[in-house]
C-alpha positions in Angstrom: 114.6 195.6 82.8 112.1 193.0 82.2 111.9 192.1 85.8 111.8 195.8 86.9 108.7 196.4 84.6 107.1 193.2 85.9 107.6 194.4 89.5 106.3 197.9 88.8 103.4 196.8 86.9 102.3 193.4 88.3 100.7 191.3 85.5 101.5 194.2 83.1 97.7 195.1 83.7 98.3 198.9 83.4 100.5 198.7 80.3 98.1 196.4 78.6 95.2 198.7 79.5 97.0 201.7 78.2 98.1 200.0 75.0 94.8 198.4 74.2 92.9 201.7 74.5 95.5 203.5 72.3 95.4 200.8 69.8 91.5 200.8 69.7 91.5 204.5 69.2 94.3 204.5 66.6 92.5 201.8 64.6 89.2 203.8 64.8 90.8 206.9 63.6 92.6 205.0 60.7 89.4 203.7 59.5 87.3 206.8 59.9 90.2 208.7 58.3 90.2 206.5 55.3 86.3 207.1 55.0 87.0 210.9 55.2 84.5 211.7 57.9 84.4 215.2 59.6 86.6 216.0 62.6 83.7 216.0 65.0 82.9 212.3 64.0 86.7 211.5 64.4 86.5 212.8 68.0 83.2 210.8 68.7 84.8 207.6 67.4 87.9 208.1 69.5 85.8 208.6 72.6 83.5 205.6 71.7 86.4 203.3 71.3 88.1 204.5 74.6 84.7 203.8 76.4 84.3 200.4 74.6 87.8 199.3 75.6 88.1 200.4 79.3 84.5 199.6 80.4 84.8 195.9 79.9 86.5 194.2 82.7 85.3 190.5 82.6 88.0 187.9 82.7 86.7 185.3 80.4 86.9 186.0 76.7 83.4 184.6 75.8 81.9 187.1 78.5 83.8 189.9 77.2 82.5 189.3 73.7 78.9 189.0 74.9 79.4 192.3 77.0 80.7 194.0 74.0 78.0 193.0 71.6 75.4 194.2 74.2 77.4 197.2 74.9 76.9 198.2 71.2 73.2 197.9 71.4 73.3 200.0 74.6 75.6 202.6 72.9 73.3 203.1 69.9 70.2 203.4 72.1 72.0 205.9 74.4 73.2 208.0 71.5 69.7 208.1 70.0 68.1 209.3 73.2 70.9 211.8 73.8 70.3 213.3 70.1 66.6 213.3 70.7 66.5 214.7 74.2 69.4 217.1 74.4 67.2 220.0 73.1 64.4 219.4 75.6 65.5 220.8 78.7 63.4 219.2 81.5 62.7 216.1 79.8 66.3 215.5 78.8 67.5 216.2 82.3 65.1 213.9 84.1 66.1 211.2 81.7 69.7 211.8 82.3 69.2 211.5 86.0 67.3 208.4 85.5 70.0 206.8 83.3 72.6 207.8 86.0 70.7 205.9 88.5 70.2 202.9 86.4 73.9 202.8 85.4 75.1 202.8 89.1 72.4 200.6 90.2 73.6 198.0 87.6 76.7 197.4 89.4 74.9 194.9 91.5 74.8 192.6 88.6 78.6 192.3 88.5 81.1 193.1 85.7 78.5 193.0 83.0 76.1 195.3 84.7 78.8 197.7 85.6 80.1 197.8 81.9 76.7 198.4 80.4 75.9 201.1 82.7 79.2 202.8 82.1 78.8 202.6 78.3 75.3 203.9 78.6 76.3 206.7 80.6 79.5 207.6 78.8 77.8 207.5 75.2 75.1 209.7 76.4 77.7 212.2 77.5 79.3 211.7 74.0 76.2 212.9 72.4 76.2 216.0 74.4 79.9 216.8 73.9 79.7 216.4 70.1 76.1 218.0 70.1 74.4 215.2 68.5 71.2 215.8 66.5 68.6 213.7 64.9 70.2 214.4 61.3 73.7 213.2 62.5 72.3 209.9 64.0 73.0 207.7 61.0 76.6 208.9 60.8 77.1 208.5 64.6 75.7 204.9 64.3 78.4 204.1 61.8 81.1 205.8 63.8 80.2 204.0 67.0 80.0 200.7 65.3 83.5 201.2 63.8 84.7 202.2 67.3 83.4 198.9 68.9 84.4 196.8 66.1 88.1 198.3 66.4 87.8 197.6 70.2 87.1 194.0 69.4 89.8 193.5 66.9 92.3 194.9 69.4 91.0 192.9 72.3 90.7 189.6 70.6 93.2 189.8 67.9 96.0 192.3 68.3 96.5 192.3 72.0 94.6 189.2 73.3 94.7 188.8 77.2 93.7 185.5 78.8 93.3 184.7 82.6 96.1 182.1 82.3 98.3 184.7 80.6 97.5 187.4 83.3 98.3 184.9 86.0 101.4 183.8 84.5 102.6 187.4 84.4 101.5 188.0 87.9 103.6 185.0 89.1 106.6 186.6 87.1 105.8 190.0 89.0 105.7 187.9 92.4 109.2 186.5 91.6 110.6 189.9 90.7 109.3 191.5 93.8 110.5 188.7 96.0 114.0 189.2 94.4 113.8 192.9 95.1 112.8 192.2 98.6 115.7 189.9 99.2 118.0 192.5 97.6 116.8 195.0 100.1 117.5 192.6 102.9 121.0 192.2 101.8 121.4 196.1 101.8 119.9 196.0 105.4 122.7 193.6 106.3 125.2 195.8 105.2 123.7 199.3 106.0 125.6 201.5 108.4 123.8 203.3 111.4 123.1 206.4 109.2 121.5 204.4 106.3 119.5 201.8 108.4 116.4 204.0 108.7 116.3 204.5 104.9 116.8 200.9 104.0 114.3 200.0 106.7 111.7 202.1 104.7 112.6 200.4 101.6 112.2 197.1 103.2 108.7 198.0 104.5 107.6 199.2 101.0 108.9 196.1 99.3 107.3 193.8 101.7 104.0 195.5 101.2 104.4 195.4 97.4 105.1 191.6 97.6 101.9 191.1 99.9 99.9 193.2 97.3 101.1 191.1 94.4 100.2 187.9 96.4 96.6 189.2 96.9 96.3 189.9 93.2 97.4 186.4 92.4 94.8 185.2 94.8 92.1 186.9 92.8 93.1 185.3 89.5 93.9 181.7 90.5 90.7 180.1 89.8 90.1 181.6 86.5 93.8 181.2 85.5 94.3 177.5 86.4 92.9 174.3 85.2 91.3 173.0 88.1 90.6 173.9 91.8 93.3 171.7 93.2 95.9 173.4 91.1 94.6 176.7 92.3 94.9 175.8 95.9 98.4 174.3 95.4 99.6 177.6 93.8 97.9 179.5 96.6 99.6 177.7 99.2 103.1 178.1 97.6 102.7 181.7 97.0 101.6 182.0 100.7 104.6 180.0 101.9 107.0 182.2 100.0 105.4 185.5 101.2 105.4 184.5 104.8 109.0 183.0 104.8 110.3 186.2 103.0 108.6 188.5 105.6 109.9 186.2 108.5 113.5 186.4 107.1 113.2 190.3 107.1 112.0 190.4 110.7 114.8 188.1 111.8 117.2 190.2 110.2 116.0 193.3 111.8 116.2 191.5 115.1 119.8 190.4 114.3 120.7 194.0 113.7 119.3 195.2 117.0 120.4 194.8 120.5 117.0 193.8 121.5 114.0 192.1 120.1 112.5 193.9 117.2 108.7 194.1 117.2 106.8 193.1 114.1 105.3 196.5 114.0 108.6 197.7 112.8 107.8 196.2 109.4 104.4 197.8 109.2 104.3 201.1 110.7 105.5 204.0 108.5 108.2 205.9 110.3 109.0 203.2 112.9 112.6 202.7 113.4 114.7 200.0 114.9 114.9 199.8 118.8 118.6 200.3 118.4 120.5 201.0 115.4 124.1 200.2 114.5 125.7 197.1 112.9 125.4 193.5 113.7 126.7 192.8 117.3 129.6 190.8 115.9 130.6 191.1 112.2 132.5 187.8 111.8 132.7 185.1 109.3 129.1 184.2 109.7 128.1 187.6 108.7 129.9 187.1 105.3 128.3 183.8 104.9 125.0 185.3 105.6 125.4 187.9 103.0 126.6 185.2 100.4 123.5 183.0 101.1 121.1 185.8 100.9 122.4 186.6 97.3 122.3 182.9 96.6 118.6 182.8 97.7 118.0 186.0 95.4 119.7 184.0 92.6 117.3 181.0 93.0 114.3 183.3 93.1 115.3 185.2 90.0 116.6 182.4 87.8 114.0 182.2 85.0 111.7 179.1 84.9 113.4 176.3 83.0 117.0 177.7 83.8 117.0 176.6 87.3 119.1 173.6 86.7 122.8 172.7 86.8 125.2 171.2 89.4 126.3 174.7 90.8 122.7 175.7 91.3 121.8 172.5 92.8 124.7 172.8 95.3 123.6 176.3 96.3 120.0 175.0 96.9 121.3 172.0 98.9 123.3 174.3 101.1 120.4 176.6 101.7 118.1 173.7 102.5 120.7 172.3 104.8 120.1 175.2 107.3 116.7 173.5 108.1 119.0 171.0 110.1 120.4 172.2 113.5 123.8 170.5 112.9 124.3 172.6 109.7 123.9 176.0 111.4 127.1 178.1 111.9 128.6 179.0 115.0 127.1 182.4 115.6 124.7 184.3 118.0 121.2 182.9 118.6 119.7 185.7 116.5 121.9 185.2 113.6 121.3 181.4 113.7 117.5 182.3 113.5 118.3 184.0 110.3 120.1 181.0 108.9 117.0 179.0 109.9 114.7 181.3 108.2 117.0 181.2 105.1 116.5 177.4 104.9 112.6 177.8 105.2 112.7 180.4 102.5 114.7 178.1 100.3 112.1 175.4 100.9 109.3 177.8 99.9 111.2 178.7 96.7 111.7 174.9 95.9 107.9 174.3 96.5 107.0 177.3 94.3 109.1 176.0 91.4 107.8 172.6 91.7 104.2 173.7 91.6 105.1 175.8 88.4 107.3 173.5 86.5 106.5 170.1 87.9 108.9 167.4 88.8 112.6 168.3 88.7 115.9 166.5 88.6 116.7 165.0 91.9 120.1 163.4 91.2 121.9 166.0 93.1 119.7 166.0 96.2 121.3 165.8 99.6 119.5 164.1 102.4 118.2 167.6 103.6 116.8 168.4 100.3 115.2 165.0 99.8 113.4 165.5 103.1 112.2 168.8 101.9 110.9 167.3 98.7 109.1 164.6 100.7 107.4 167.1 102.7 106.2 169.2 99.7 104.9 166.0 97.9 102.9 165.1 101.0 101.5 168.6 101.2 100.7 168.4 97.4 98.9 165.1 97.9 96.9 166.5 100.8 95.9 169.7 98.9 94.9 167.6 95.7 92.6 165.6 97.7 90.9 168.4 99.7 87.7 170.2 98.5 85.7 172.8 100.3 82.5 174.8 99.5 82.6 178.5 100.2 79.4 180.0 101.6 78.6 183.3 100.2 77.9 186.0 102.7 74.2 187.5 102.7 74.0 190.8 101.0 71.8 193.5 102.7 68.5 194.3 100.9 66.9 197.6 100.0 68.6 200.8 100.7 71.0 198.9 102.8 72.6 197.5 99.6 75.8 199.4 98.6 74.8 199.7 94.9 71.3 200.9 95.7 72.5 203.6 98.1 75.3 204.7 95.7 72.7 205.0 92.9 70.4 207.3 95.0 73.4 209.3 96.0 74.7 209.7 92.4 71.2 210.5 91.1 70.7 213.3 93.9 74.2 214.7 93.3 73.8 214.7 89.5 70.5 216.6 89.8 72.2 219.3 91.9 75.1 219.3 89.3 72.7 219.7 86.4 70.9 222.7 88.1 74.1 224.3 89.0 75.9 223.5 85.9 73.3 225.1 83.7 73.5 228.2 85.7 77.1 228.3 84.8 76.8 227.2 81.2 73.7 226.3 79.3 76.1 224.5 76.7 78.6 222.7 78.9 76.8 221.9 82.2 77.4 218.2 81.7 81.0 218.5 82.9 79.7 219.1 86.4 77.6 215.8 86.1 80.7 213.9 84.8 82.7 215.0 87.8 79.9 214.1 90.3 79.6 210.7 88.6 83.3 210.1 88.6 83.9 210.8 92.3 81.4 208.2 93.2 83.2 205.5 91.4 85.1 203.2 93.8 84.1 205.1 96.8 82.0 204.2 99.6 82.2 207.0 102.3 81.9 210.8 102.4 85.5 211.2 103.2 86.7 209.0 100.2 84.4 211.2 98.0 85.9 214.3 99.4 89.5 213.2 98.8 88.7 212.1 95.2 87.0 215.3 94.5 90.0 217.3 95.8 92.4 215.3 93.8 90.3 215.7 90.6 90.1 219.4 91.1 93.8 219.7 91.6 94.6 217.6 88.5 91.9 219.6 86.4 93.5 223.0 87.4 96.9 221.7 86.4 95.5 220.3 83.1 94.0 223.5 82.3 97.4 225.1 82.3 98.8 222.5 80.1 95.8 222.5 77.8 96.2 226.3 77.2 99.9 225.7 76.3 99.3 222.7 74.1 96.4 224.3 72.3 98.7 227.2 71.2 101.3 224.9 70.1 99.1 222.5 68.1 96.9 225.0 66.4 95.1 223.4 63.5 97.3 220.5 63.0 94.6 217.7 63.3 96.6 214.6 63.3 99.4 216.2 65.5 96.6 216.9 68.0 95.3 213.2 67.8 98.8 211.9 68.2 99.0 213.8 71.5 95.5 212.6 72.4 96.8 209.0 72.1 99.8 209.7 74.1 97.8 211.2 76.9 95.3 208.4 76.9 98.1 205.8 77.2 99.5 207.9 80.2 96.2 208.4 81.8 95.4 204.7 81.7 99.0 203.6 82.8 98.9 206.2 85.8 95.3 205.8 86.8 95.8 203.1 89.5 98.9 205.2 90.9 97.6 208.7 91.0 94.1 210.1 90.4 95.5 213.5 90.3 97.8 212.5 87.4 95.0 210.8 85.6 92.7 214.0 85.8 95.6 216.2 84.7 96.0 214.1 81.5 92.3 214.0 80.9 91.9 217.8 81.0 95.0 218.4 78.8 93.5 215.9 76.3 90.2 217.7 76.4 91.9 220.9 75.6 93.1 219.3 72.3 89.6 217.8 71.6 88.1 221.3 72.0 90.8 222.6 69.6 89.8 219.9 67.0 86.2 220.9 67.4 87.0 224.6 66.8 85.4 225.4 70.3 88.6 226.0 72.1 89.1 229.2 74.2 90.7 230.0 77.6 87.3 230.8 78.9 86.1 227.1 77.9 89.0 225.5 80.0 88.4 227.8 82.9 84.6 227.0 82.8 86.0 223.3 83.0 87.6 224.0 86.2 84.4 225.8 87.6 82.1 222.8 86.4 84.6 220.3 88.0 84.5 222.2 91.4 80.8 222.3 91.3 80.5 218.6 90.3 82.8 217.7 93.3 80.8 219.8 95.6 77.5 218.4 94.5 78.9 214.8 94.9 80.2 215.6 98.5 76.9 217.3 99.4 74.7 214.2 98.1 77.1 211.9 99.9 76.7 213.8 103.2 73.1 214.5 103.0 71.5 211.6 101.2 71.8 208.1 102.8 75.2 209.1 104.2 77.8 206.7 105.1 80.4 208.7 107.1 84.0 207.7 107.1 83.9 206.7 110.8 80.9 204.5 110.2 82.4 202.7 107.3 85.9 202.3 108.8 84.3 200.8 112.0 82.2 198.4 109.9 85.3 197.3 108.1 87.3 197.1 111.3 84.7 194.8 112.9 85.0 192.5 109.8 88.7 192.5 110.0 88.6 191.5 113.6 86.1 188.9 113.0 88.1 187.3 110.4 91.2 187.6 112.6 89.5 185.7 115.5 88.2 183.0 113.0 91.8 182.3 111.6 93.3 182.4 115.0 90.8 180.0 116.6 90.9 177.7 113.6 94.6 177.6 113.4 95.1 176.9 117.1 92.4 174.4 117.2 94.1 172.4 114.4 97.5 172.9 116.1 96.2 171.5 119.3 94.9 168.3 117.6 91.3 169.4 117.2 89.5 171.6 114.6 87.6 170.7 111.6 89.2 168.2 109.0 90.2 169.8 105.7 89.7 173.4 106.9 91.3 175.5 104.4 93.2 177.9 106.7 95.5 179.6 104.1 92.2 180.7 102.2 90.8 182.0 105.4 94.0 184.0 106.0 93.7 185.4 102.5 90.1 186.5 103.2 91.6 188.3 106.3 94.2 190.0 104.1 91.6 191.2 101.7 89.5 192.5 104.4 92.4 194.5 105.9 93.1 195.7 102.3 89.6 197.2 102.2 89.9 198.7 105.5 93.3 200.3 104.6 91.7 201.9 101.5 88.7 203.2 103.6 91.3 204.9 106.1 93.0 206.8 103.3 90.7 210.0 104.0 91.9 209.8 107.6 95.5 209.5 106.7 95.6 211.9 103.7 98.3 214.6 104.0 95.7 217.6 104.1 93.7 216.0 106.9 93.6 218.7 109.6 93.2 216.1 112.5 96.8 215.1 112.9 96.3 213.0 116.0 93.5 211.1 114.3 95.6 210.5 111.3 98.4 209.0 113.6 95.8 206.8 115.3 94.6 205.4 112.1 98.0 204.6 110.9 98.9 203.0 114.1 95.7 200.8 114.3 96.1 199.8 110.5 99.8 198.8 111.2 98.9 196.8 114.2 96.2 194.9 112.1 98.8 194.3 109.6 101.1 192.8 112.3 98.3 190.5 113.6 97.4 189.3 110.0 101.2 188.4 109.5 101.2 186.3 112.7 97.7 184.8 111.8 99.0 184.0 108.3 102.0 182.2 109.8 99.9 180.2 112.3 97.5 179.2 109.5 100.5 178.1 107.4 102.0 176.1 110.2 98.6 174.5 111.1 98.2 173.2 107.5 101.5 171.5 107.7 100.5 169.1 110.5 98.8 166.2 108.4 102.0 166.0 106.3 105.0 167.3 108.1 106.8 164.6 110.0 108.7 167.0 112.3 105.4 168.7 113.5 103.0 167.3 116.0 99.9 168.7 117.6 100.2 170.0 121.2 97.0 169.9 123.3 98.3 172.6 125.5 97.8 175.1 122.9 94.1 174.8 122.9 93.9 177.3 125.9 96.5 179.5 124.8 94.4 181.4 122.3 91.4 181.8 124.7 92.6 185.2 125.8 93.5 186.4 122.3 90.1 185.5 120.9 88.3 187.0 123.9 90.3 190.3 123.5 89.5 190.4 119.8 85.8 189.9 120.5 85.9 192.6 123.3 87.6 195.1 120.9 85.1 194.3 118.2 82.2 194.7 120.6 83.5 198.2 121.8 83.9 199.3 118.1 80.4 198.2 117.4 79.0 200.0 120.5 81.2 202.3 122.4 78.9 202.0 125.4 80.0 198.4 125.8 81.4 197.6 129.1 83.5 194.6 127.8 87.2 195.0 128.4 90.3 193.1 127.4 92.1 190.8 129.7 95.7 191.0 130.6 98.0 188.6 132.3 101.2 186.5 132.0 102.9 185.7 128.7 101.6 183.0 126.5 104.6 180.7 127.2 104.3 180.8 131.0 100.6 180.2 130.6 101.3 177.0 128.8 103.9 175.4 131.3 105.5 177.9 133.7 109.3 177.4 134.0 109.7 174.9 131.2 109.4 177.0 128.2 111.6 179.9 128.8 114.0 178.8 126.2 112.0 177.1 123.5 113.9 174.6 121.3 113.4 175.1 117.4 111.4 172.4 115.7 108.4 171.3 117.9 105.1 172.8 116.9 104.8 174.5 120.4 108.0 176.2 119.9 107.3 177.2 116.4 103.9 178.9 117.1 104.8 180.3 120.6 106.4 183.3 119.1 103.6 183.9 116.8 101.0 183.6 119.6 102.9 185.9 122.0 103.3 188.7 119.3 99.7 188.4 118.4 98.6 188.6 121.9 100.7 191.8 122.3 99.5 193.4 119.2 95.8 192.6 120.1 96.4 194.3 123.4 98.0 197.2 121.7 94.8 197.8 119.8 92.8 198.3 123.0 94.4 201.6 123.9 93.7 203.5 120.6 90.3 202.0 120.4 89.5 202.7 124.0 88.6 199.0 124.8 90.5 198.1 127.8 92.7 198.8 130.7 95.6 201.2 130.4 97.8 198.9 128.1 101.2 200.1 127.5 101.7 201.1 123.9 104.1 198.9 121.9 107.4 200.5 120.9 107.3 202.3 117.6 
């Protein structure tokens, strides 16, 4: 159960966010309840505690403390201005728009600017919600101070969270998800023809989740480790484990199929095996393969500090022995490839454990295990001695800066929302402004704003129905209502990263309870909430479409060009190093991770195009197909980068100068596609020709032998070449290239 929880919530980030917020609100309510403040101030304290907790996202505790202290000052100023200006229609509205602009513009100053802007906006909204007046300001000052103090007690005392602790939980999540992926691979081995597609979909999902966790770890490494060398070592070991697990799954798919399985099968939703059925021959080697897959899962899942003992050492030695040709069982070439991949995966697990736990008992090592340890030690020494300065990318200036553009758009949309909201209700117009604000958070294009507004509206409508039912049940039971509010707050924060619709549902249901507590509840009020929400979403979409618009096509094209540029950079640098050239000390795995992050940004930006309600079906399929091809390219680029970084330390790998010319066509084709995406009128087209292997040395590499660097990277180069050529057709950048099998 612990592993399931760790896998479903990497780092326990969602659980911690929910518990922290609920604990801060509960502590605030307890303190204010003992002081016997009126219900309206209890509501104000609950909202202030929630804002003070979720707004602060800095990683270091000292930074969190400073931001919390500054946030209290901002909150006191904001509630003061809200109480003074909410009765002055024009001046108050103009100030609210200016506050919204400053709050969004503050995001350019990092996590602290984002937090202070969010606190300023939400506390001003709080003053409107509880109808603050100058006479109530002293009491509100005390309530807000108690709320921020309660948030600090929970954050630094009751539920502390350090970067190192988060990183440790993320590593546990990676281990759990890796174990789940291997379990699915065992299921794939045993699945019948009717079950294969279902298991394949599960394999695809768990491969993507493992990659997601690896990226999360990447973002926390430097803050959660003692020094840069340790961070790079863990980064390398995580990358090794991910790449070998993904390759093991692909080779299992190939072993199940009567023909070669394209990597796209792992990345394109709905793709099926070229030919289903069972393994070509179910003999003793299949039983051994099943046993060893389960043994690998055991090695992965065994908790840190318990991976010792003679029996476990024998299992580890057997798996690492498959890295030697003489230890492979008598089976078909495809099945032998799976055993080789098992050996590489076992080596990656050994390296990950060594990086996390330090030196281990070597008394039971076989020669194959000893050689694996020597390779890992040499890699560790090379990583420890390497330093590289990262260059920051220049940021656009003026209105080209995303934060400036977003601030102008939100201010314009909020002005529309204020005008329209006051026509609907002179008392609760601020709901339209809140919705307009929220739909702009973490969005960057008109399509993303439209989808987010749609989801918020659906969640709000469903939440209104729940709020009506709950208000009738709760009635005047104050503390019962607050208990339900706490429950809804927890569920809201726990489900927020998973479903924006669910979060909106629980927010609206919670508001129904708060209105009941304030004695302002009625069905008409909740219906007005739906109307204001629809208006706010519409104003946000209009502002995004008219004021400095960033259309979905334009944003996805910009991100696509960024992905292609990073793909070309990683491929070129890796092949240069594999051919004996390249820059010394180049951090290829870090470059591959930057490619992965760029691809993750693109995947998020294409969600409006792939949303189920999108009317353009063919466009949706094209977007999914292009992203899947890019994920295939990224997988092979990661593998090339990982292999290239082994060169200085791996005795079995030597550079091959012939590879220098092998990637020329690939890099040229990537550049041609990128140029065409940037300018559709570009006349540059991709090149096609013979396979990579035949380009290197015709007639001599038809049956590559496993072990030499040329043979290890030929498959990745060939698949990368095919995937890049496959991108040309949907993007219209080349001759009529046959579309790879789906």
